[in-house]
N, C-alpha and C positions, 0 to 999 in steps of 0.2 A: 646506372648508380645502383648498389644495395640499398634497400630502403630503411629508413629509423625502426620499422615493426619489424621485419626481418631480423636487425641487428638484436631488438630486443627481446624476440622470442629464442632466438639464438643464448643469450646470456643465460634468461630464466631455466633454458635447458641445460646449461653448462653447471649453473649453480647447483640445480636439483642432483646433478650426479657429481659434482666435487666436494658441495658445501662451503663454497668459496664464493665471496662477491664480487661483482666486475662492475667497470666502467668502460664505456667505450667515449671518449673524445675527440673530437676534431681537432685540425692544426691550429685552431684558434683560442683552443681552451674550454670549447662549450660541451658539455655533456649532451649526446646524441641517444644514447641507452643506458641502462643502468639498473643493477637489482637492488641497489640501496643507496641512501643519501650518505654521501661521504662526510667522515667527521671534519675535515677541513679544506676549505678550498684548494683543489690541486691546480687551476689554471694556468698560473705561472709558473709553475713546476713544469707542465707540459710543454709549453711553448718553449722553455730553454731546453727540454728534452729534444722536441723537434728538431732545435738547430743544432744540437749536439751530435759528433760521429756515432756514438753508440746506439746500436740495435736494442738494448734492454739496460735497464737503470734501478736500482733499488733507491728511493724517496723518503725516509722516515719510515712509515709502516707499509707503506705502498711500492708494488713491482710494476715499473712501467714498460710497455711493449710496442715498438714501430711496426705498425700494419701497412704495408706497400702497395701501392698500385703502379706496377711498372716502372720501379725504381724511384718512384716518387712517394713520400708519406703521406697517406690517407688519413689515417686515424692513429690514434694512442690507445691500447686496451691498458686499463689499468686492474691489477690483481691486488684486494686488499689482503694484506699480511707479508711478512719479512722473514717467513720459515723457508728453508730449500723446498718443500714440498709445493708451497705455494708457487714458488718459482716454476717449477717443472709444470704445475698447471697451468700458469700463465702461458708457458710456451705453448701448450696444445691447444689452450683456447684462441691465442693468436693465430696457431696454424689454420685452426678450424673455419677464425671467421676470415682467414686470407684466401683460403678456399673457395669460401662461399663467395666472395668478390668476384674471384676468377670465374666461377660457373654462373654468376650472373651477369656478368660482362660479356660471356660470351653467347648468352641467352640472347642479349640484348643486341649483339652483332647478328644471329639467326633471324630475330624478330625483324632486323631493319632491311637484313638480305630479301625475306620474305615478303614485305611489304613493298619494295622493289620490284620484286619478281611479280607479283599480283599486277602489280600496275604498268608493269612492260617499260620500265625505266631503265633496263639493264641492256647492253649488247651481247652477243652470245658468247662473246669470249671472256667478259666479266661473269657470266652465270658459271661459266667452265672453271675458270679460275677461283672463284670466289666459294662455289659449292666443294670444290674440292679443301680449300681450307678448312670451311666449317665441318668437313667430314659429312656432306649431305649427298646420298646416292643421286646420281645423274638418271639412272633407268631404274624406274620402280613404278607398280601401276598405281596412281594417285587419283583424287578427285577433291573438289574444294566444297565446303559446305559453307553457307552463312547462317547464323544463328541471331534471329532480330526479335526484339521485345517490344511491348506496345510504347509509343511514343510518351516520354516523360516519366518513364520507369527506368532507371540506373539499373544497366544488367549488371556492372560492376563483378565481373565472375570470369574474367580470363581463367585465373587459378581454378575456379570451380568447375569449369567447362574441362579444363586440363584433367582435372579427376575424373570426370566424368566418363571421359572416353579410353583413358588410359593406354595402352598398345606401345609400352615400354619405349617411348622416347623418339618413336620414328615418326612422330606426328607435329605439327606447328599449329599453335593457338597464338591470333594475335588481335588485338583489339581494333576497330574501325572507327568507332565513336561510342560514346555511353550507350546506345541503344544496340550496337551490334559486335557480333564477334565473328572472326573468319578461323576455320580450320581446314588446314591442308592436309587431308587424311590419305594414311598410305594403305590401300584395299590389299586383304589378305585374299589366299586363293579359297575359294568355295562359290557362293551365293552373292556377288557384291551387291546386289539390289537387296537383298536380305540384310544384308551385314548395315547397309546404310539405315534401312529404314528402321532398325533396332537400335542403332546408335542415336538416332535422331529422338527415337522415342525416351530413350535415357536423359538426353539432353533436357528435353522439354520437361519431363517428370523431374529431374533434377532441380530445374531453375523455378519450377511453380512452387517446387518445396521451399525454395528459398525466399517466396515470395514474389517473383517476377509474374506478371500476366501478358497474357497475349502474344504468348511465344510462336514463332513460326521458324521453320528450318527449311532452306532450299540449298540443291545439291546439283552439281553440274555432270558433263561427261567425265569418263576415266579416261587418263592421258597416260601414255607410258613414259614420257620423258620429261626433265624438270622443266625445260625450257616451256612447254606446252600449258604449265599450270596455268596462266595467263588466260588462256581460253576458258577454262573448266571455270574459273572464275568469273568470268565475264557471261558463261552460262549460267552459273547460281543466281549470279544479279537480275538476269533477265527473269530467272524462273521465280524469283521472290516477287518484281514487280507484275508479273502476268499473274502470277497467284492471287495477290490483292486483288486483281479487276474480275477475274473469272472463276476462281476457287477459294474465294472467301471463306468457306466451311471448314478448309482443308489446313490442317497445321505443318503438313509435311509437304514440300512438291519439289517434284524432280525436273528438270528440263527436258528428260524422253519424255515426258508426260502431258507437255502442255499443247500438243498438238495444233490444231489449228489457230488457237489462240496466240501462238508464237508469231504465225504469220500477220495477224490482224494487229499486234502490238508493235509492228514494224511499218504500219502503213500512216503516209501523213495525212494528218486531219482534214485538209482540203479534199482529199480522195475519198475518205468516209464518207463526207457531208455529200458529194456529189454521188455516191453509191445510194446513199439513203434517199434523196430527192429521186433518182431514177426508180428505186423502186416502188415505194409509198408516197412520192410526191411530195404534199405539204405535211404528209401525218409523220408519225415515228412509232415503230413498234412498241414502245415503251409509255404510249399514251393510252393505250387499250385500258377498260376498266380490270378491277383485281379480278373478277370471276374468269374473264378472256385467257388474262395472263396464266392463272393458274391451270386452267384447261389447256393451254398450250405447252407450259412446261410439262405437266403430268403425260401429255401425248408425247412429246418426245421422250422423256424418261422410259415409255413401254414401247419405244422403238416403232411409233406410228401404229399400235395394235388398238383398234376400237374398242373392243370389247375387254380387255384388260382395262384401259384408261376409264372406261364408263363404271367397272366394277369398282376401282379403287376410289374413283371420286363419288361412288355411292349415287350415279344419276342413271337414267334409263338411257339405252344405247340410243335412241332416237333423239334425246335431248343433246347428247354430244354430237352426233351428227348435224342437227340443227345449229348448236353453236360453232361448227366447223363449216357451214354453209353460209352463214351468216360473215363468219371473218372472210370467207372468199368472196363476198359480194364489196365488203368493203376496202380489202386489199388486192384483190385480183389473184390471190395464191391460194391453191387448195393443199392444204398440209396432208390430205392423203397421198398426194402425189410427191414423190421422191423428190423430183429436182426443186418443186416448190417449197419442198419441208427444207433443204437445204439451204436455200436462198433465206428463207426464213429464218433460221437459225444462225446462219452468219452476219444477216441483218440485225437481230436482236444484240450480238456479241459487238458488232462494230457500235451500235449504241452506247453499249456500257462502257467501251473504251473509250469515247469520245469524252462521256461524261465525265470518265475519271482524269482523261487529260486535261479537259476543260477545268478541272476543279481547281488546278495548279496556276491556272492564270488569274485568280481573285485572292 
């Protein structure tokens, strides 16, 4: 159903062009949009007109026109004036509103189709038949993007996001909830990753300009067929979740960039707890003091390079070696040994994942 705001904007535009005032009235005689207040109450006349067989009618100083939705009268457009020019303008305005209703209805049908497609609620035969009816290509390179804002901030921007991405109507934008929007994006030739990053940056900049905060964008793999879009959607959802845990500092995250975080995210919590106990006993890698944690993170950032790590920490090389030796005594893991470093890194990620998952239990 077309919104009253769209009807109001349309009438305002028509008045600006034609200098004729309009009303749009529902079949019960209630005014839903108007460019001015009518001189007299025309609700009873509208109800009588709806019941009549005529498509248009002149009543006093008003021109009445029926607006149909598949053979059913949905609205009555009232043009104020009794001249022949007003009649012609009213006919054109009626055609404009009726065309808008058809366009919005088609968009609504597409919106439902895309939502059911993303959620795997359609049989293969339904995908083929409905995509043909809605003029949606079955084969085209597509990916799914999810745009999410900070909880409690209404994104209110399906139309805004649609404006930010453009692309000639080949893409689909639908709301998931008040904080999320899904985009089914048709990828063009060239550098898909660079294209996706550019689109994501434009969306984030645009939403932040509109006042949104905490905007994050994730996207899944590129798929070649419409029936595979749901897989890209699931990947984008995983990328968003994994990004919250392991890549908090990043606003944009791709499924292909999740690395080992993707594997850890799929581990059951009992297995994670068993792993931590086997490696650290009763200790946990996140229980170390801040100095030790900073040292460990910087050591990993510099690919286990002692000299570069000590330089960036502004400490003597021997001080760093002392800290690493102390860590080895308490954990049994020497971070200068590649295998021990991998074990410790995975353990830190597992603990982070466990804390994130346990936060939902309370």
